C-alpha positions as CSV (number, residue, x, y, z in Angstrom):
1,M,134.1,6.3,150.4
2,E,137.2,8.3,151.6
3,R,138.1,7.8,155.2
4,A,138.6,11.3,157.0
5,F,140.6,9.6,159.9
6,H,143.7,7.8,160.7
7,L,143.6,6.1,164.2
8,P,146.4,3.4,164.3
9,A,146.4,3.4,168.1
10,L,142.7,1.8,168.3
11,E,141.9,-1.5,167.2
12,R,138.2,-0.9,166.2
13,V,136.7,2.4,165.3
14,R,133.0,3.1,164.7
15,T,132.4,5.1,161.6
16,R,129.4,7.0,160.1
17,P,129.2,9.1,156.9
18,A,129.1,12.8,157.0
19,A,128.6,15.5,154.4
20,F,131.3,17.9,153.6
21,G,130.5,20.2,150.8
22,T,129.1,17.9,148.1
23,L,131.0,14.8,149.3
24,A,130.2,12.3,152.0
25,L,133.2,11.0,153.8
26,A,133.6,8.3,156.6
27,V,134.3,9.8,160.0
28,A,135.1,8.3,163.2
29,E,133.0,8.4,166.3
30,L,135.1,8.5,169.3
31,S,133.8,8.4,173.0
32,A,135.6,10.3,175.9
33,D,137.0,6.7,176.8
34,E,138.2,6.1,173.4
35,M,139.9,9.4,173.1
36,G,141.5,8.8,176.5
37,Q,142.7,5.3,175.4
38,L,144.2,6.9,172.1
39,L,146.0,9.5,174.0
40,A,147.4,7.0,176.5
41,R,148.8,4.8,173.8
42,L,150.2,7.8,171.9
43,R,151.9,9.2,175.0
44,S,153.4,5.7,176.0
45,R,155.0,5.5,172.4
46,A,158.7,5.9,172.5
47,A,160.1,8.5,170.0
48,Y,161.4,6.7,166.9
49,G,164.8,7.3,165.4
50,G,166.5,10.5,165.1
51,A,165.2,13.7,163.6
52,G,167.0,13.0,160.3
53,D,165.3,9.7,159.9
54,R,161.9,11.1,160.9
55,A,162.6,14.1,158.5
56,A,163.2,11.7,155.7
57,A,160.0,9.8,156.3
58,V,158.0,12.9,156.4
59,A,159.6,14.4,153.4
60,A,159.0,11.1,151.5
61,A,155.3,11.2,152.3
62,A,155.0,14.7,151.2
63,R,156.7,13.9,147.8
64,R,153.8,11.6,146.9
65,F,151.5,14.6,146.6
66,L,153.9,16.3,144.3
67,D,154.2,13.2,141.9
68,P,151.6,13.9,139.2
69,D,150.9,10.1,138.8
70,D,150.8,9.1,142.6
71,R,147.4,7.7,143.4
72,L,147.2,9.5,146.8
73,R,147.7,12.9,144.9
74,L,144.9,11.9,142.4
75,R,142.5,11.0,145.2
76,A,143.1,14.4,146.9
77,L,142.4,16.1,143.5
78,E,139.2,14.1,143.1
79,A,137.9,14.8,146.5
80,L,139.1,18.2,147.7
81,P,137.2,20.4,145.2
82,N,133.9,18.8,146.4
83,V,135.0,19.0,150.1
84,T,136.3,22.7,150.0
85,G,134.4,24.3,147.3
86,F,137.7,25.4,145.5
87,S,138.1,24.5,141.8
88,R,140.1,21.6,140.8
89,A,142.6,23.9,139.4
90,M,142.9,25.8,142.5
91,I,143.6,22.4,144.4
92,E,146.1,21.5,141.7
93,E,147.9,24.8,142.5
94,A,147.6,24.3,146.1
95,L,149.2,20.9,146.5
96,P,152.8,22.0,145.6
97,R,152.5,25.1,147.9
98,V,151.4,22.7,150.7
99,F,153.8,19.9,150.3
100,A,157.0,21.5,148.7
101,P,158.2,22.8,151.9
102,L,157.5,19.4,153.6
103,A,159.5,17.6,150.9
104,D,162.7,19.2,152.1
105,A,164.2,16.7,154.7
106,Q,167.2,18.7,155.4
107,A,165.1,21.8,156.2
108,L,162.7,19.9,158.4
109,A,165.6,18.3,160.5
110,A,167.3,21.6,161.0
111,M,164.0,23.1,162.2
112,A,163.0,20.4,164.5
113,R,166.6,19.7,166.0
114,P,167.1,22.5,168.4
115,A,168.5,21.3,171.8
116,A,165.4,21.6,173.7
117,Q,162.8,19.4,175.3
118,V,160.1,18.2,173.0
119,V,156.5,17.8,174.3
120,G,155.4,14.2,174.5
121,L,151.8,14.5,173.1
122,F,151.0,17.4,171.0
123,G,147.5,18.3,169.7
124,I,146.2,20.5,166.7
125,V,142.8,21.8,166.4
126,A,142.5,23.0,162.6
127,A,139.8,25.4,161.1
128,G,138.6,26.7,157.7
129,N,138.9,25.3,154.4
130,I,142.4,26.0,153.2
131,P,144.1,22.7,152.2
132,G,146.6,21.5,154.8
133,V,146.3,24.2,157.5
134,A,147.5,21.7,160.1
135,L,150.3,19.9,158.0
136,L,153.1,22.3,158.8
137,K,152.9,22.0,162.5
138,T,152.1,18.2,162.1
139,A,155.4,17.6,160.2
140,L,157.3,19.6,162.5
141,A,156.0,17.8,165.6
142,L,156.6,14.4,164.2
143,T,160.0,15.3,162.9
144,A,160.9,16.6,166.4
145,G,159.9,13.5,168.0
146,A,156.3,14.2,169.6
147,S,153.3,12.2,169.0
148,C,150.5,14.2,167.4
149,V,146.7,14.2,167.5
150,V,145.0,16.4,164.9
151,K,141.5,17.5,165.0
152,T,140.7,18.3,161.4
153,A,138.4,21.3,160.1
154,A,134.8,20.7,158.7
155,G,135.9,22.8,155.7
156,E,138.9,20.3,154.9
157,P,138.9,17.1,157.0
158,L,140.7,15.0,154.4
159,L,144.2,16.1,153.4
160,T,146.0,15.4,156.7
161,A,144.2,11.8,156.7
162,L,145.7,11.3,153.2
163,F,149.2,12.4,154.4
164,A,148.9,10.0,157.3
165,E,148.1,7.3,154.9
166,A,151.2,8.2,152.8
167,L,153.4,8.2,155.9
168,G,152.0,4.8,157.0
169,A,153.1,3.2,153.7
170,I,156.6,4.7,154.1
171,D,157.2,4.3,157.8
172,P,154.5,2.6,159.8
173,S,156.4,3.3,163.1
174,L,156.3,7.1,162.7
175,A,152.8,6.9,161.3
176,S,151.7,5.3,164.5
177,A,152.7,8.4,166.4
178,L,150.1,10.4,164.4
179,A,146.3,10.3,164.9
180,V,144.0,12.2,162.7
181,S,140.1,12.6,163.1
182,W,137.2,14.9,162.7
183,W,134.2,15.7,164.9
184,E,131.7,18.5,165.3
185,G,133.7,21.3,167.0
186,G,132.8,22.2,170.5
187,S,130.8,18.9,171.2
188,G,131.4,15.5,172.6
189,G,133.5,14.0,175.3
190,G,136.1,13.2,172.8
191,E,137.0,16.7,172.2
192,E,137.1,17.5,176.0
193,A,139.5,14.5,176.5
194,L,141.8,15.9,173.8
195,V,141.7,19.5,175.1
196,R,142.6,18.4,178.7
197,G,144.7,15.3,177.9
198,V,147.4,16.7,175.4
199,D,150.8,18.2,176.7
200,S,150.5,21.2,174.4
201,L,147.6,22.3,172.1
202,V,147.6,24.5,169.1
203,A,144.4,25.9,167.5
204,Y,143.2,27.7,164.6
205,G,139.9,29.5,164.1
206,S,137.9,32.6,165.0
207,D,138.7,34.7,168.0
208,V,135.6,33.4,169.6
209,A,136.6,29.8,169.0
210,I,140.2,30.4,170.2
211,A,138.8,32.1,173.5
212,A,136.5,29.2,174.2
213,L,139.3,26.6,173.8
214,A,141.7,28.7,175.9
215,A,139.0,28.9,178.7
216,R,138.8,25.0,178.6
217,R,142.6,24.5,178.6
218,S,144.8,24.6,181.7
219,G,148.2,23.6,180.1
220,R,150.3,25.0,177.2
221,F,148.2,26.4,174.5
222,V,148.8,28.5,171.4
223,G,145.9,29.9,169.6
224,F,145.9,31.5,166.1
225,G,142.8,33.7,165.7
226,H,141.5,36.0,163.1
227,K,144.3,37.5,160.8
228,L,144.4,39.3,157.6
229,S,147.1,40.7,155.1
230,I,147.6,43.7,152.9
231,A,150.0,44.6,150.0
232,V,152.1,47.7,149.0
233,V,152.9,48.6,145.4
234,L,155.7,51.1,144.8
235,L,154.9,52.9,141.6
236,D,157.6,55.0,140.1
237,R,158.4,55.8,136.5
238,A,160.8,52.8,136.3
239,S,158.1,50.3,137.6
240,D,157.0,47.4,135.5
241,V,153.3,48.0,136.1
242,Q,152.1,44.9,134.1
243,S,154.5,42.7,136.1
244,L,153.3,44.2,139.4
245,A,149.7,43.7,138.5
246,A,150.2,40.0,137.5
247,A,152.0,39.4,140.8
248,A,149.1,41.1,142.8
249,A,146.5,39.1,141.0
250,V,148.2,35.8,142.0
251,D,148.0,36.8,145.7
252,V,144.3,38.0,145.5
253,A,143.2,34.9,143.6
254,L,144.9,32.0,145.6
255,Y,142.5,30.2,147.9
256,D,139.9,32.7,146.5
257,Q,141.3,35.3,149.0
258,L,140.1,33.2,152.0
259,G,143.5,32.7,153.9
260,C,145.1,34.9,156.4
261,L,148.0,35.6,153.9
262,S,145.5,36.9,151.2
263,P,145.8,40.6,150.8
264,Q,142.5,42.6,151.2
265,T,143.9,46.0,150.3
266,L,146.6,47.1,147.9
267,Y,148.2,50.4,148.7
268,V,149.8,52.1,146.0
269,V,152.6,54.5,147.0
270,G,153.8,57.6,145.5
271,A,152.0,57.4,142.1
272,E,150.0,60.1,140.5
273,L,146.4,59.4,139.6
274,S,147.0,58.4,136.0
275,R,149.7,56.0,137.0
276,R,147.5,54.4,139.6
277,R,144.8,54.2,137.2
278,E,147.1,52.2,134.6
279,F,147.9,49.9,137.6
280,V,144.2,49.2,138.2
281,E,143.5,48.5,134.5
282,R,146.4,46.0,134.4
283,L,145.2,44.4,137.7
284,A,141.8,44.0,136.2
285,E,143.3,42.3,133.0
286,A,145.5,40.0,135.3
287,L,142.6,39.0,137.5
288,E,140.5,38.0,134.4
289,E,143.5,35.9,133.2
290,V,143.8,34.4,136.6
291,E,140.2,33.3,136.5
292,C,141.0,31.4,133.3
293,R,143.7,29.4,135.1
294,W,142.0,29.2,138.5
295,P,138.3,29.5,138.3
296,R,136.9,30.8,141.5
297,G,135.0,28.3,143.7
298,G,131.3,28.6,144.6
299,L,129.8,31.5,146.7
300,G,127.5,31.0,149.5
301,E,124.3,33.4,149.3
302,G,125.7,35.5,152.1
303,D,129.1,36.0,150.4
304,A,127.4,36.9,147.2
305,V,125.1,39.4,148.8
306,A,127.9,41.1,150.6
307,I,129.9,41.4,147.3
308,R,126.9,42.6,145.5
309,R,126.1,45.3,148.0
310,L,129.6,46.6,148.0
311,R,129.5,46.8,144.3
312,D,126.3,48.7,144.4
313,E,127.7,51.2,147.0
314,Y,130.7,51.9,144.8
315,E,128.6,52.3,141.7
316,W,126.6,54.9,143.4
317,R,129.6,56.7,144.7
318,E,131.2,56.8,141.6
319,L,128.0,58.2,139.9
320,G,127.9,60.8,142.5
321,G,131.5,62.0,141.8
322,G,133.0,60.6,144.9
323,G,136.5,60.0,143.3
324,V,135.9,56.2,143.5
325,S,135.8,53.6,140.6
326,L,134.5,50.2,140.3
327,R,135.9,47.4,138.0
328,A,134.3,44.0,138.2
329,G,134.4,40.8,136.3
330,R,132.3,37.7,136.8
331,S,134.5,36.5,139.6
332,W,136.5,39.5,140.8
333,T,136.1,43.1,142.1
334,I,138.3,46.1,142.2
335,L,137.4,48.9,144.3
336,E,139.5,52.0,143.8
337,D,139.2,54.4,146.7
338,P,141.2,57.7,147.0
339,T,141.1,57.5,150.8
340,A,144.0,55.8,152.5
341,G,142.2,53.8,155.2
342,F,141.3,50.2,155.6
343,R,138.1,48.3,155.3
344,P,137.8,44.6,155.5
345,S,136.9,42.9,152.2
346,P,134.2,40.4,151.7
347,L,136.8,38.4,150.1
348,H,136.3,36.1,147.2
349,R,138.7,38.2,145.0
350,T,137.4,41.5,146.0
351,I,140.2,44.0,146.5
352,F,140.5,47.7,147.6
353,V,143.1,49.9,145.8
354,R,144.1,52.9,147.8
355,P,146.7,55.6,147.5
356,L,149.6,56.4,150.0
357,E,151.9,59.3,149.8
358,T,154.9,57.3,151.4
359,I,155.5,53.9,153.1
360,G,155.6,55.9,156.3
361,D,151.9,56.5,156.0
362,L,151.0,52.8,156.2
363,R,150.7,52.6,159.9
364,H,148.1,55.5,160.1
365,A,146.3,54.0,157.0
366,V,145.9,50.7,158.8
367,G,145.0,52.1,161.9
368,E,143.6,49.8,164.7
369,W,143.7,46.8,162.2
370,L,147.4,46.8,162.6
371,P,147.5,44.1,165.1
372,R,145.4,41.7,162.9
373,I,147.9,42.0,159.9
374,E,149.8,38.8,159.4
375,C,151.7,39.6,156.2
376,V,152.5,42.7,154.0
377,G,153.1,41.8,150.3
378,M,155.7,44.2,148.7
379,G,156.4,44.8,145.1
380,P,158.9,45.5,143.9
381,W,161.0,43.9,146.6
382,P,161.9,46.9,149.0
383,D,165.3,48.4,149.3
384,A,166.9,48.2,152.6
385,E,165.4,51.6,154.1
386,T,161.8,50.6,153.0
387,R,162.2,47.2,154.5
388,V,163.1,48.7,157.9
389,S,160.1,50.9,157.7
390,L,158.2,47.8,157.1
391,E,159.6,45.7,159.9
392,A,159.1,48.6,162.3
393,L,155.4,47.9,162.0
394,G,155.9,44.5,163.8
395,V,154.0,42.5,161.1
396,P,155.1,38.8,161.3
397,R,155.8,38.3,157.6
398,I,157.0,40.7,154.9
399,A,156.9,38.8,151.4
400,A,157.4,39.7,147.9
401,L,154.3,40.4,145.9
402,G,153.1,37.2,144.2
403,H,154.7,35.1,147.0
404,M,152.6,36.1,149.9
405,Q,151.1,32.5,150.0
406,D,154.4,30.7,150.2
407,P,155.4,31.1,153.7
408,G,157.7,28.2,154.1
409,L,158.8,26.2,157.2
410,D,160.3,29.2,158.9
411,W,156.9,31.3,158.8
412,R,156.6,32.9,162.2
413,Q,152.8,32.8,162.3
414,G,151.4,35.4,164.7
415,G,154.9,36.4,165.4
416,L,155.6,33.1,167.1
417,D,158.5,30.5,166.7
418,P,157.5,27.9,164.2
419,M,158.2,25.3,166.9
420,A,156.0,27.2,169.5
421,G,153.9,24.5,171.4
422,I,156.2,21.7,170.2
423,I,159.4,22.7,171.9
424,L,159.2,23.6,175.6
425,G,160.2,27.2,176.1
426,K,159.8,28.0,172.3
427,Q,157.3,30.9,172.0
428,R,158.9,34.0,170.8
């Protein structure tokens, strides 16, 4: 049974099996006193080496998950599909996207070396089922010289623990600065001790969960609540429609559209109806091809019902001459709509395609959802004038279509500095 924890500062740990998806993992049971003891030991630990040495160790651990024959990578590939619900092929695609940025020791050291004070004890509360949500901040914190405690997510409690195991085999001293554990969120004295005991806390989750943590936290706190993304396609006579559709299909399909960087609407700019319809047809073909490469994971009953109802709605609207069209496969749905608004998708590869006259109309089209937009995917990559128009929206990330899910170490998530919460004074 895989262990979903790494607690080097505690000599004895009580464990129990817990179900995650279709797999049982061993989780630690920490009392408030034990969490307090863990935090005290991590706080008293002196920072090891320089940023360059720490970055080298973190990068070496990350490279193990890029090695096709490494046993830790193979264990992750075996367990994560059962835990997260993603297909094995999707996990195989995800691991390089998670670990390649962390395998660049020089970039890690450069990011974590600013002349500022590092917090002594850094806490992370993760959420969701996207593999490695907490790993970027974890790697930056360790490289900067902070000790780090990670509360993993119920949807993905394992990968950070496996990374800690890899780090322990490479550099036990640095690994002793990292603690990883899971418990049921919002419960237990251990969580309260963590929330109140770390110098700085970063949390991911729903707006409700972030607000609840913020209310319990009196010190430094950075919360990443509900975010979503959109994409923009510029179609003129010179555009390669097939390539643009293939790139869009990658961003829609990755992580089954469940991440904050996954587009929920594709806005097609400046194209006549026939050109837009051509793009939709190529997108349908591309999503079908992507399904063969990365099969969609399982659907919960509620998700399946939401998608079915949306399909039914668009089928009736199409029959009624409403100008909409529906294209659907076993695992994907395209909803072409002539109105230029925004409507949240039920996800799981369900994408709206809407027209825009110009890029300048994007702000009005997104409307009240603009503050929630984390990323705009752009295809083809925009000229200088278009890029200025997009940057004026204030969206944290603008990415080339097909690369929305590859943010890198310098991702200013939520518009914040990547070192926010780790380096004192680093927020904007």
